N, C-alpha and C positions, 0 to 999 in steps of 0.2 A: 503493500499499499504505500501510494506517495501523497502527501501533501500537500505540495506544491508544484503545479507543471504550468509553468508561463514561459513566454519566448524571453528571449535575455531583455530587449526591449521593454517589455514591460514591468521585467526584475527590477532594472536601471530603474524607472520611474516609481517604483514602489520605495526604492530606497531614499532616493531626493524627496518623495513625498512624506519619508516617513511614516509610511505605510504597511512597511514587510512586518513588524512584530505582531500588528493588529490582524493583518491578510494569515498570518501561521496560527495567530491562536485560535479565530475563526474556522478554519480548516479544520485543526486538531480536532477541534470539540464537534466538528462536522460527523467529520470521516470516523473517529475514533471513542468518540465521547469521553474524551480526556481532556483536562483542562491543565492547561500551562503552566509549571512552577515559573517564580520569580528568576529563579538561576537560570531557568532555560532561555526566556523571554532577553535576558541580559546576555547572554550568550549568541543569541541569535542578532541581539543589536549590535553587539560587537564585532562579529564576525562577517557578518554578510555585507556591509557597506565597504571592510575591505576586500571582497570580490566581486563586489560591484565596480568599484574603481579599476582593479585588474581587466575586467570586463571591456569595461569601456576605453582603456588604454589598449587592446586586443580590437578593437577595431572590425566587429563581427557584424555580417549581416542579421537584421532584425529579425530572422524566423528562424535564427538560432536557439533552441530550448536549453533553459534552466529547470533540471529537478531538483526539488529540498526535502530532504528528511526521508529517505526512502526507508521503509519499515522490512528489515527481514522475516520473513514469513517463521512464526513460532520462536523468536527470539525479542528480547529487550533491545536491541540494536538497531541504529538506524544510521543510514550513510546520509553524511551532513550534504554533498553537493555534488551532484550531475549535470555535466552541461554537452547537448547533442547537436551534431551538426555534421558536414561534409566537410570533407578537405578540397583543396583545390584541383585535384584528380578524378573528384565523385565520389570518393569512397565514404562510405556510413561509419561515424564514429559516436562511439559515446567515452567520457572521461569522468572517472571517479576523482574527487578532489576533497580530501579529509582535512578539516580545519581545526586547527589547534591555538586554543590561548596561550599556551606556555610562552614562559620567559627562559628559561635554564633548565638543566638536566642531565643526568650522570648516567655512564655504563652501568648496568648492574648484570648480576650471574644470570644464566638461563639463556639458550635461545631466542634472541628477538626481543628482551626484556631490557629497558632502562627505568632509570627512577625520576619522578618528578614532583611538584609540588601539586597535589591536589586534593579536594575537600579537606584542606584546612591543615595539612602535614604531608611528607614527603611519603610516598606509596609506590611501588613496585607497579609495573604497568607496560603493555606492549608499544612497540618503536613505533612512530607513526607512520614509517613505511610498510613497516608489517602487516598495521592494520588494514589499511588502503587496499593491499595485495591481497589479505583476507577476505575483505568484501568482493573485491573483483570475480577474485576465483568462487565463491561463493554462487556471485551472480554466473558466472557461467556454467555452475555445475548446477544448478537446481532453476535458474529462469528460462523455460522452455524458446521463448522468442530469440534469445541470444543462443544458445545451443544447436538451435534446429537452421537460424539465421544466421548463419556464419560472413556474411557479407557484411555486419555490423561488427567493428573491430570495438573492444573495451581496452582500455587503459588505465593506469590510477597514478595519485601522488600526492602529496600531503603538502597543506601551506601554512607553514607558523608564524603568523604575520605580525607577532610582537616580539617575535627570538631574533635577538641578535646576535648572528653567526659569532664564534670565537676566531677569531685568524689565526690563529696558533695551533691550538687545539678543539676542534668540537667534536662530544662525545657522541653526538647524535651521527655524525659520519665515521665513525670508529671504524676499522677493518672489519670486526666481526659481525656485523650489518650491511657489508658488500651486499649479499645476495637481496637483501630486501630494498635497499637503495638502486640497486641495480635498474628491478622490477617497478619501484613507485621511487620515483626522483621526491627528493625533501627539497620545499624554497624556503628561504628565510624570509625576514622583515625586509630588507633589500636587495633581495632577487626578485622582487615583484615582478619586473621587466621581464625576466627570464620566463617567468610564470606564461607572462602575458603571448608571449615569443610562441611557449609550445602550444597555448589554445587557439591561437590562430594557425599555428600549422597544422590543425587538428580539426579544427569544426567553422574556422571562418567565413565559408561557404553557404552557411546556414541551412536550410532544407531538415530542419530538426525535428519538426513537429512528428513525422511518421517513426523515426528511432525512440523518440520519448514516451508515444503511444505505446512500442512496441514492449518495452522496458518497463511500464506503469503496467499494463495489462498481460502481459505475459502469463501462462500459465506456471505455477510453480508444482513442479515435480523433479525428481534427481535426472540427470542426463544418462544416457546409454552407457557411456563411459564412466561414469562411476559406478552404476549399476554392473557394470562388468568387473569394476574393481573388487567389488564387494563379493562378487561370486568366486573370482580366482581365489580371493584372499580364504576362502571358506573351503570352497571344494579342494576335497585330495588332503587337506588337515585332520589327519586321526584324531585330533581332540574334538572337532567337533562332529563326529560322526552321531548319527541316533540311535537310540538300541531299545527296545521293548517299547513301554509306556513313553519313552521321550516319544519317541513316535506316534504312536496314538495320541499324543496331545498336540504333536505339530499337524497330525491329518485334522484333528476335531478345529484347529483354527483357520486349516487351506478350507475346509467344508462352508464354514459361514461365510469365508471371505467369496468362496465361489457361488453360496448361494443369495447372497448380498447382491451380485451381478445378475441375477437371474431375475430377483426380484426387489426394485428398488424400496428403500424406504423403511424398512426394519432394521431396528438396531441391534448387534450382539454383543454381549460383553463375556467372553471366557476367561474362569478363573479356573487357574489350576495352581492345586496345593501341592507342596514339596518340602519336608526339612532339608536342612544342609545337606548338601552333597550328591542332592539328586538331580540333578544336570540341565537346572531351569535356565542359567543364560545358554547351555547349547541348544537349548529349545528354541529360545530367541532369535539367537544368531543367525540358525538356519532361518528361521522364519524371515528375518528381513532381506536375507540374499534370495529368498524364493518371492517373497512379494515383490520386492525392487523389480526384477526379473519380468515380471504380469506388468510392470508398468504401475503398480499402485502407489500413491504417495504414504508411505509409511516412515515413523521415526519410531528410535528406540530410547525406552528412559529408564534413567536409575535416581534415586533421590539422591543416593549416597553419591559425593563428587570424586571422592578417591576410586571406588570400585568403577563410575564411570571412566576414569582415567585409565585403569587399568586395563577396561575390557578395551578401550581405544588403543593403545599400546598391543594389548593383545592381538586385535586384529590386524595395525597398521603393521607392526614391527616393524623393522627398519626402511621397509618397502617405500617412505616417501609420501603414501597417497595421504596428505592432510584434509582434502575434502572430505573424505570418510568421516573424519570428527563431528561434522555437522548434521549428521543424520542421528546422533548421541545427542540427548536432553537431559535437562532437568526437571523437576515435578514440577516444578513454578512457570513453564513455559507457556501454560494454554489459559491463564487469567482472558483474556480477554481475543482468543482464538474464536472463529465463527463457528456457528452449529455445523458439524458432519466436515469440517475442512479437509479432515485428512481420512483416507481408506482405513488403515490399521493403525493403532500407537499399542506399541506394545510396553509394560510397564515392568521392570524388574524390579526386585527386591520390594514390591508393592506394600508391605507391612509399615515400610520406613514413609508412607505418605503425611503430611499435614494438614491441619486444617487450611493452612493458607501458607505464601512463599513467607521466606524473610523481608521487612520492608514493603509488603505489598498492602494495597488497599483490599480491604475483605469484601468479599462481593456475599450479601446478602443471599443465604440460602444454598451457600456451595463451598464444596472444598474441593481440594485436590483432585481425588476422587470423580467428584461428580465433573469437573473440568474435562478431565480427560476424557472420559464419556460422553460428554458431551460435542467434543471437538472432532471426535473421530464415526463412522459409523460402524466400526469394528475396534474393539477393545480387549487386549490381554493382557490380565496382569497374575504375576507369578507372586503366589503369597505362602507366608509361613506364619501363624499364627505367635508361634514358641518364640519370635525372632523380635517382638514388639519389644522396644527397650527403654521407650522414653514414655513418660503421659503424653509428649506432643504425637507419636504416632498414631495414625488413628485408623492404617489402612487394612484393617481386619477384614476378613474372608467375608462376615456376615456386614460391614459397612458399607463394604463393595454392593455384595447383593441388594441392599435396600438402594443404595445410590443409582444403583442401574435398573431397578424397576419404577424408580420413580421418573425417571429419562425413558420408559417403555422399552427397554430393551431385552432383547430374550434371553436368558441367563443359562449360560453352560458352565460345570465343572468338572476339572479331571480331577485326579489324585496320583501323584506319584510318590513310589515308596521305594524303587532300589536304588542302593546305597552306592557311589559312584564316587567319594570320597573318605577319606580316612582309609584305605586301604581296601575299599570295598566294603569294608566290615560291617553290614548290619547290627552285627552283635554289640559294637561300640557306642552305638547311638540308642541301641535298645541299654544299655548297660545305663550310660549316662542320663539317659529317661528316669532309671529306676534309682541311681545315685542320687538327682535332683528332683526326687519326688514328683515328677510325671504319672508316675503308674505306680500301682503297689507291689507290681509284680517283681519276685526279686529274680535279678538276671548276674548271673554269672559272667566276668570278664573272660574273654577268649577269643584266639584268634592272633591275625597277624599286625594288626596294628601296634603301633610302640606306645604305649601309656606307661607311664611313671611320676611317681610321687617322690620330689628331693628336697632333701631336709633346709637349703637355704638359698637364695637368689642368686649368689657367685657360682654356684652348681648349676643350675639352670643355665646361666648364660653361657658358660663352658659347654656344655652338653650339647647347646640349640645352637647359638651362634657360632659359636667357635669351630666344632666339631663337626657341625650338621648343616650350617651355613642358612639357617632358619633364622624366626624373627621372635623376639619377646613382644608381648602380649599384657595386658593388666587391665583391670575393673574399674569403675571410675572412682575408684578408694582416696584419691590425691588430689589436688587443688591443681587446676592447670595457670601456671603465672605467665600472661601475655606481656610482661614488662621486661621478657630478657634482652640484652643486648643483639645487636645485628649479627655478632661473629660467633657467639656462644649461648644456646639452649640453656635456660635453667632446668635444673637437677631435680625437677618435682617428684618422682619417684622414691622417695626415701624412706629405709628401713633400718631404723638406728640401730636395731639390736645386731645386723650384719654389716653395718658400715657399708649400708649398699647404695649407691644412690644412681640414677641415670634419667634424661630427659624424657618428656613425652615426644611422639613424632612432630618432628617439622611440620606445622600447617602451610610454611611454603612450598612443601614438596608433596604434593598432592600425589605422586608416584613412591612416596618413601619406603612402601612394601618390597618394590623392586631395584631400589638404587642401590647400589653400594654404600655411599657414604652413608646410610641411614643405617647400618647393620644394628649399631649402639643406640639404637632409639627405641621407644616400647611403644607400640601401637594403640591407640585409644579404640574403645568400641565405635564410635561414630565413624572413625576411617577404616575400619577393617571389615566392615560387615559388607558380605556377599566376595570377600577375597578368600584366597586360598595360597598355602604354600608347602612347601614339603613336610617341615616341621615348624612347630610354633611352641614357643614356651608361655605359659599363662601365668602369671603372678595374680593368686585370688586374696584382694583385700581383706580389710577387716570388717568390710560392707556384709561381709558372707560369714558364718561361724555356724558351728555345730553344737547343740545342747546334749551330752551324754546323758543327764538326767530324763531327757524327756525323749531321746534317740529321735533327733528331729534337727531338720537346720534352722538356722536363725539369720536376721536380718536386722542390722544396727543402722538406724536413719542416721546415727550422727556420726557414721563414718563413711556415708553416702555421699562425695564432693559436687555431681553433677546436678546444682540447686535448679536449672531448665527443665532437666526431665521429669525431677520429682514430685510424686502425687503428693495432695493434701493428707495430711494426717486421719485415718478413719476415725468414725466415731466411735465410741466404747461400745466394745464387742462384736464389733465387725472386722474379717481380714484385713490385713495390710496390704495396698493393692503394689505398693513398693515389693512387696517378696516376689512376684513374680516378674516383675521387670530387674530385679537382680539377678536373679536364677538365670532369665533367659539370655542376659548380658553373657553369664559364663558358660552357657550351652552353648552359645553363639562363637566364643572365643575359643572355648575348647573342640571346636567341631572347625576349626579353618584349616587343619593341619591334614595333608595328604597321605602321607606314610605314619607320620606320631605327634602325640603332644604330651609335653612334660607340663609338672604343676608344680608349684611354691605355693603352700598356705601361708598364708600370716599369723590364722587363726590356727594354735596347734591342736587343739581338738578338734578342728575341721580336717587338719594334716591325716591324722592316726587315724580319722574314720575312712576317708577315702582310700589311705594305704589297705585299710583293712580289708574294704569293699574289692580292692583290685587287686588280693593277695602280693599286695610289695610291701611285705613286710621288713 
C-alpha cells in the first residue's frame, strides 16, 4: 500500500505550499485508518523538503512520479521515497531513496550493522545502504509487477541530508560495507548535486505514471525464483523428510488448501498438537515449500525471535539467499492485515502467541491468534499446551479453537506422538512427564538418551560445553541485568556456594545457540524455546524444589524472577498457576537435547529426588 502517488511537479508544489504533512496525514488515515504521530509528521517535514530541492535541481519532466511511504506487506516497514520515470534511452526505471536525518554514525560489529543516535540514545541498527538494498530485493521478490515485467529496472540509494561526511575517515564508508554501498550508494549533505544527477540520469524523461501504477497495484506473492530457492533448500535435505503422522498432518493442510480452491469463502483452521521433538517445524517447512510452488501466498510465523532466526539460518545456511528471510515473520505482524489477505499462514510455537504485540495498539476483541485466522484463508497452528511458560502466553489449543469458531472457520485437529528428539526416546519424555507430575503413572528411565544429574555447575559446564560442545540453559531464577557495558555481559547466573557465575545469553545475538562466541552463556527459556542442540545442561534454580515430607514438587514465588511472566497470587485454597508455568519451563529446557541432557539442581532435595528417579545414585 502506498500513501502518496503524485507527479513530481505536484510533490514540489505540496512542499512549497507547506501542504505535504497535511496531505500525507489525510491519506494515511483514509487508507490505513492510522493517526500520524508528531514525530512522524516532523520527520516528513524535515526530510521531504530536502528531496523537493534535489528533484527541482534534477530538472525532471513534469510527469515523473513520486511515491511516498510504500508499506511492505505484512511488515511494519515503509519505503520512504520512490521516484519513477524513463531515462533518455526510453528504459523504464524506479528508484528507491531511503531518507535519514542522522548526523553521525559509528562502525559496529555484525554484517551491515552501524551505531547511531536513535530514540534518545545510541543504538545498533542497519546501515542505510543495507536497508535500501533489502527493500529493493523485497520488491523484486514479492511484487508481481516487478518480477514479471522485467522492463522496469529497480535501483536504490540512501540520502543522509543532515550528515556531513568526515573527509578523513567516514565510518559509513568503511570497507566492511563495500558490498552494500556498491549496490545502494550513499549521499551526504553536500553530495545532493550528485544525487540530483543520478536521479536525472535515471528518470528525467518522465512517463512515470504507468510504472508507479504497476508498483502500487502489483499483486504481492513470492517470485518463482524465490519459490524455487526454498524448494531446493528443503528437497533432498534428510532433516526435512516427513515420517508417519508428520505426513498425515502435512496432507491434512494440503487437503484443506485444495478444498479452499474448489469452494471459495470457507475458512479453515488446522490445529496440530505435538510435544517437544515431534517434528512440528519439519512439517511447517515442508508445507511452506509445497504451498509456494502452488503459487499460494504463504508466510511462516514464529513468536520467538531466536527460534525464527535459527530456522532462517538452518534453511538458508551459507547459500546467501537472504530473500528467504522475508517469508518468516513474528506473530505481531498481522494487526492491520486485511481479511483473507494470505492464502495460508503457518504459525509454529503457537502456544507463545500473545494478546497483542509489544508497543502495539490493542484492537478490541482481537488477539494474535484472531489476527492470524482473520488474515488468512487457511491458518495452521502448531501447539503444545505444556510449553506455555508465561502468563502472557495465550495460544492454547482451546483458545485457538474458540477464535476460529468466532470467525466461522472449519476446525481440524491432528495429533503428533512419535518422538524424533531425545534420541527418539519416547521413554525419556514419558519419564519426564512422570517426574514433573503431568501423569500419575510411574515410569522407569531407560533407553539410549543420555541423562545425568551432576553435583555442581562446574561439572555441568565441563561435561556439556567443553566435552560435548553443547549449551547451558537455566530457569528464570536469576534477575536479568540489562545495564552491563558493551564489552562484557554481567554474570547474572550466580551460584554462591559453588563460586559459579556466567552471563545470560547475549540479547544482541539472537543466534546465540549456534554462535561459537556464545558457548559460555546461559540460554533463557524465552530464547531457547523451539530450538534443539545435541546436548544441553540445565540449571534448575530454587524456583523449583522438592518436599520429601509430602513427596511433591514445590514452587517458590520469591525465587521466580520473571516478573512479566508471573501470574497473580491465587486466592486461598486455590492452586497456584505459577506451578504449571515453572514445570512447563523446565520440561521445555530438558527436552532441547537431541542426544542428552545433564542437570544441576540448586535445591538439594530436588537433586536427590531426580537422581533416585533416574537410577543415577
